[in-house]
Steps between C-alpha positions, in 0.01 A plus 500: 500500500614847421586710803313825437554665838782728387401538135178667379274267305462747211877505446517121494209481255664761276825304507368144461160548341164424656484128418854430625427694819188291559700177461792611716284645778254213523213738421296243307529238776376750759209598275403134459523437873282803566239376254487156661475662843199708389339193340540288814379779728180548299425151363669282763804274491327160474286327242173348623459213252708183477515389136749662262245603235280661765803678652582643159145628455499645853828681433376635164184635663702659781744662255213632289335651808829646623572655159150647492548658844831651389339635182219663697752679720713623211419850374392543140740740330359759263729713286462870565480727197 
């Protein structure tokens, strides 16, 4: 992981580029962990059915509901003239 305590993030991004900064800082991993944390907090961390096909359906329904909740909370951008 990139030690960013002494170096401003903007300078590192300008030097390495945004994608390289994300890889070196672990940004994407943290974003994924945050997403899973939100999912588990809202939906729960266990499945309630036992068979694999039913678990898949349960997970798909949960993800659809979670995505819908996120979409409802996201502002709709309108370009100003």
